[in-house]
N, C-alpha and C positions, 0 to 999 in steps of 0.2 A: 369548523365550521367558520362562517363569514360571523366577525365580532360586531352587537349594534349596539350600540350608549344610545338610552333615550333619556334626556336630561330636564327632569317635572313629572312629578309621579302626580299631581292633579289630574283630574276625568278624562283628559283625553291622550296625555300621556301614559296613565294607567291603562286604559283600553287598546292606545296603539300597541305598546308594549304587549299584551297579552293577547296580542293580534299575530303579532312576529312571532311568539314563542308558539302560539297553535299551529303555525304553518311548518314547524319544526327544522326549520335549515337552518337558523341562526341563534347564534348563543345570545341572549339579550339580557342586557344588565340597566336596570331601571336606578336612575340615583333622586333621587328627595333626601329633601332638606330637613326632616322630622324625624328621629332617632324611630319614634313608637308605628310610624306608617312603616316605614324599612321594616321593622320588627316580625310588623301584620304579615306584611309579601311575603316576607323569607319562612315565616314559620305556621301561620296561618294558613298561605296564600289569600290573601282578602285585603284589600284597601278599604275600609272601615268608614273613613270618612266619605267617599263618595260611591263606593258600592256595598255595602253591607250583605253580606249571605251571597254574596258572588261570589264562585270558588274562580282563583285567576292561575295559570296552568304552573304546575308546579316545577319545571324545568324553570320559569323566570326568577330572576333573581336579582333583588337589589342593596344598594348602599349608600351610605351616606355621605362616601369621599368622591368627588366628581372625578378626581385623579385614578381612581381604582377603576371606576365605570369605563372610563376615556380611551383607558391602558390597549393599546392594537385596533380598537375598533376602525371599522372601513366606513360604516354610516355613521353618522351623531344625529342624531333625531331631537331637535329642540322642538319643545312644551312648557313653555313658560308666556306669558302673560306679554304681548306684544311692544306695549309701552317700557317692559324692563329689561327687552330681549338684549339692548347695545349695552349694559352695565353689567348681566351676566355674560355675555359673548367675553366681554376685556376680560373679564376676571378668570375664564377659561381660556383663553385663547391659546396662552404658554402648553396648556395641555394635548389639546387637539392633533389629534396625528398628523404627520405630512400625508397629502393626498386621500385623505379620508374624502366625503362625499359628505354635506354637511343639510340635514334634510328639516325643513320650517315644515311645522303641523299650525301655525300660529296665523288667526287671521284678522289681523288687523293692520292699519299706517300708523304710520310714527307720528306722533305729533310734532309738530315744528319744521321737519324736514322733509314732512308728503313723502318719505320711503318707504316702497314697499318691505316686506320680509327680507325677499330674497337680495335684495339690494342692502339691508343691511347688516346681514351675513359677508356679503363680499366687501361691502367696506371697513367691515370691524375687522374681520380676517385677513382680508386682503388675498382673497384668494376670487380664480376665474369664476365668472357665471356659468360656465359647466360644472362645475363639482357643486352647484347647488339645485338643490332637488324642493319641492313644492307636493304635499300631498291634499287633498281637497275633495270636497262632494260633500254629497248628503247625509256625514259622520256623526248625527247622535252620540255621543260615550256612552251613556247610559244602554242602547240597543246593544251597541256593538260588543260593550262587557257583557250581555249578557247572551251573544254569539246568534243573534238575532242576524239574518242574511242581511249585506252591507254591498254598495260598490263604493270607488274611491277614484280620483284621477291621479296619479304619480305623472309629474310635469318635470321637466329639465330640460333644456337646451341644446345638451348631449343626449340621444337617446337611448344608447347605449348605456349609461348610467339608470335613466328612467326604467328599462329592463330588469335591467339588475335588482331595483327595487321593488318590481313588481315582483319576481318570480319568490323573493325573501317574505313578503306579505301576502301572501295567496292563500289561503283555506279555503275549507269547504264550506263558511258562512260569509268569507270577505273578497269579494271579487278588485279587482284594483284593471283600470287600465291605465294607457301613456299619453303622455299629452308633450310635445314641446314647447308651447303656448304658455309658457310662464306668466304671464303677465296677462294674459286672460285667465286663469283659472285663480291668481291669488286675487286679483280685486273683483271675480265672483264669487270667492268665498269671504271677503272684506265689505263689500258692499253690502248681500244680502243679511247681514246681523243689522244693517243701520234700516234697513226696511221693514224686517223682525221687529224694531222696535214697535214703526210707524203701526204695525197690523195689531201688533199689543195693542197700544193704542187703543184702536178702535174696537178690540175686543173688550178692554176695559170699558169704553163707556157706554156698550151694551149693543154695537153694530153684529151686522150678520154679514153670509157669506159672499155678499156683494161685493159689500167695501173692503174684503178681506180678499177675497179675485183680483179687483180693481188694482188695491195698493199691491199686490204680487206683481202684478203683470204688468203697470207703470213701471214697478222697481227694479222691475228685468229692462227697461227701457232706458232708466238714468244708466243702469251697468250696464248695457250695449255702449249707451252714448260713452262712456268714461274711457271704457276698453278700448273702443277703437280708435279714442284719440290720441292713447297712447301705446298702438301700434299692435292689440290686438289681435284676435281673427272673431268677428262678430259666431261664427260658428262654434267658438268654444263657448259662450255663454250660453245657447240653446241646449248643450250638454250637460252631463252632470254637474261641474261645477259652478255652472251657472243655472240655471232654471230646476235644475236636482236640487240642488242646495238652498235653492231659497225656499221652494214650496218646505221641504221638511223642516226650516227653519223656523217660518212663518205659521207650518200648519201645526206645528207639535205645542201638546205643554210641558214637554222637557226642555224647551229650548230657553234660555235663559235670557237671551234678549228679549225675545217675545215675550217671558214674566216679565221686566222687570217695565216692559210697554202694555201690560197691564195692569202694572200697577199706579204706572203714571195717568193711564186711562181711566184708572177707578176711583182717584181725585189726590193722591198721597202728592208729596211736594218732589223733585229732582232729590234733593237732600236729603228726607225719607227716603225714598227706593235705595238709594246707593248704602246709604246704613243700616236698609235691611237686606241688601242683596251677599250672601257669601262669598259665593263664587265670581270670576272675571265675567262681566258683560263686554265682549270687546267693541259693541257697537258703539257703547257712551262713549268712548273717549275715541276712536275712531273717527265717529261721526266726523267731530271736527278737522281733523286733517284729510276726508275723503270730500267734503266741503270747499274747501281750501285747493285741495288737485286740482278739483271740477272746476272752480274760479281761473284758475290758475292754466286753464288751459282751455277758456270760454266755454264748459259743457253747463249747458241747464240742471239742477238735480232739484227740482223741488221738493220731495220728499224726504230727500237728505236735510234741504231747507231746513225745511219744517221740525227735524226732529232736533237738529241743530237750536233751532229757536225753542223749543221744550225743554233741553236741557240747560240752557241758561237760563231757565224763567221769565225769557220775553214776550210769551204767551201761553195760555192756557191750550189744553189738546182742542177745546172747539174753539178757539180761535184761528188754533192752525186747521182744522179741518175747512174752516169757512172761505181760509186763503185758498186752501188747496183749489177748493169746489168753485170759484170763483174766478178762475184764471181763464184768461180768454179764450173760447171755443178754436179748434183745429182741426184737421186732417190724422188720423190714426196711420203713421209712418211707422212699421217695424222697426225698432232702435230709435223713434223719433220722440 
């Protein structure tokens, strides 16, 4: 059987490892730092921190030794916070098997460098982009752990590698599609977290579906502008990795980024929100990097700019709304 290492036992790492185990065509090993989580996966087939009461596939094994997890792996799946990816890869680099494909589950942009996760992987591991894969789409981890129907996009510039991983993770409830547009798929996953923060703010302020729909639609326009400027196809953003992921993350109360936004909109300060947030909400830090990337490429992203301003405490949600609504009138064009 194909060996797959999943590094990171958080919500999405655990859910995707379980998808692979359920597909029954891979030997899956999940790495987690905490011995109690590893023991729970191995002995009770459960990750009580993230999915209490949800039974994981009994063939999924976990270890607190990354070297053991990586041994002989054909695919190395990375499920760690975006901003810690580079440090983790540096620690694991010597143990990643030669020729293995490296898969990113992260949906963020690195602060400081403005690099996408695939760029960080290629640079840190010194491997060709053809060995780097991204899995994205409307993938709320809790629903997938519960084996509810879901789809995803497996993106890699080398299509046979994407197809290989597609076959490894296709199950009765998880349907993956393939793409060679790695840039578009990654940016769709990263920017939607920022838009979900904005939608959450609107919900927290008590606004209804008109406001949410407006933010989702104009948020998609921002995403398309940035993605196309960086060489992606606008058609990618109309699909699962763009609109699909955006709708799921902005609409679901299970979305971490939307939840953070709701707390901001209800009157909590950014520091209070972050102190009360247990899981990583990628949009909080990635918003800074995405805005910097947009400015470096001459792309206008007013919703992202408003989110960054709120996170910096430069203005309140009400002031951000006023700034957005008072922008000059213009024709609507797709992607503009």
